[in-house]
N, C-alpha and C positions, 0 to 999 in steps of 0.2 A: 531560556524563557520566550516563549511565543509572544509575538508582539499582539497588542490590541486587535489589529486589523485581522490577523489570522483568526481570531475568536469569533470576531463579526463575520468573516467569511464562513467559517462553521455553523454558526448560527443560521445564516442565511441558507446556506446549504441542507442543514437540517430542516428548515421551514420547507423549502422547494420539494425535497424527497417526501416529506410527510404530506403535503399537500396534493400530491401524486400517489399518495398510498404505498409507496416504495420505502423497501427495508435494505439494510446495508450490512455487510460484513467485511471486516478488515483483515489482512494478512501481512504481516511486517516482519520484516528482518531487520535492516539497518536503522531503522527508526526505533525500534524497541517498543513498539507499543503507542507511539507518540501520536499517530493519527487517529487512533481509538481514544487516546486520553483527551487530546482537543476536542473533539466531538463530545464525548461523554461529560467535560467540564460545563456543558451547556444543559440547564435544566429541560427535563421533558425529552432529552436525547433516546432515552429507553424506548420512546415509540417509533424509532427509526433503527437506531443500531441494536443487532441481534447478537454478532459475535466477534470477539476480536482475538485473533490468532497471533502469537509472537513465536515465529518459527526461526530463531537466530542460527541455529545448527542445520547442517545438511539432514542429518537424521531427523530432526523435527519436521523440516520440510516434507521429509519422505512419509514419516509415520503419521504426522498430524493432517497434512494437506494431501497427502498422495503424490507428491512430485516422484516421478518414476527415478530410480537410481541412476539409470542410463543416462536420462537427461540430465542431472546434477554431474556425473563425472563427464558426458560429453561436451557441454556448454559451459559448465562451470555454476557455480551458485549465483554468481553476479551475470546474469544473461536475460535476454527478451524471452527465451524459452522457459525459464525457470519462472520469471515473474507472471507469465502468462498461467502457467501451470498451478502456480500459487493462487491467483484470482480464481481460478475454476475450481480448484479444490475448496477453496473457501465458500464459493457458491454451492457446491454440491453437499458439503457438509453442514452449511448453515441454515439452508432453505430461505436464505435474503433474495431479495429481485436483483441486488447487485453486491459485487465484491471488489475492493480494490488491494492492490498488492503492491509492495516494494522489496527490492534488493538491492544492496549496493556497497559500497566501501565510505564509509563515513569519515575513516582515518583517525588519527595521523597515519597509523600504519595499514598494511594490507594491500597496498597496491601490487600489482603484478605487471609485467609488459604487457602492453595493450590494454589494462584495466588500472587507470589511475585512480588515486584518492579523488572522491568527489563523484565517482561514476554512480549512477542509480538507473535502475531499470523500473519501470512502473507498469501497472496494469489494471485496467478496470473492466470486468466481465459483468454481462447481464444475463438474465434468465432467456432472453429473446435471442441469444447467441452472439449478440453484440460485444466485440472485444476491440479495446483500444490499448496501444503499447506504446512507450514513449522512453526513448534513451536520452538521459540527461548527464552532463558533466558541470556540477555546481561548484563553485568557488567558495573558498573560505574554510575557515576550521570545522571540526566535527558538528559542533552546534548549529552554523550555518548551513552546512549540507544538510542536516537532518530537519531544519525548519523550511529549507526550499523544497524538501521532498515532501513535507506536510502540503504547503503551498500548492504544489503541482497536482498532487492528488486529489485536492479539492477541485482545482480548475478542471481536471480531466473528468472528474464525476459531475461536474456543472455541464460540460461539454456533451455528455451521454444523455444527461437527463432533458 
């Protein structure tokens, strides 16, 4: 469950985006749609949020968002390159002004050498060509990693807007 502060952040972010006439799409893997769910828990979010893509598998990342198979195989699904391509794919397929993406290992399993539980790559892309990426290793259990990912996505969006 997300804390009330996160919902307040979502409301503030939606207000800020709406005031600037900006729309938003999400492309999520490790959060399974939690970013979009948090935003759309706020009444009136449909004025800003246009699409929410949940692309949990590599095939979904390729088929739905257009992430090239070579990037998925070459860098792995949990990588900056894939996060960036996910955001760019969501932007291209949604028509939104901004897109945010995340891919990571929420745990408790799934870690590999060099990719620990809690590793998340996030990206925000804008129609103006601006792209922000961030690599994070969040502590805690699956719920904590997913909640921290939502909070970081909102912070990145605020930084770009």
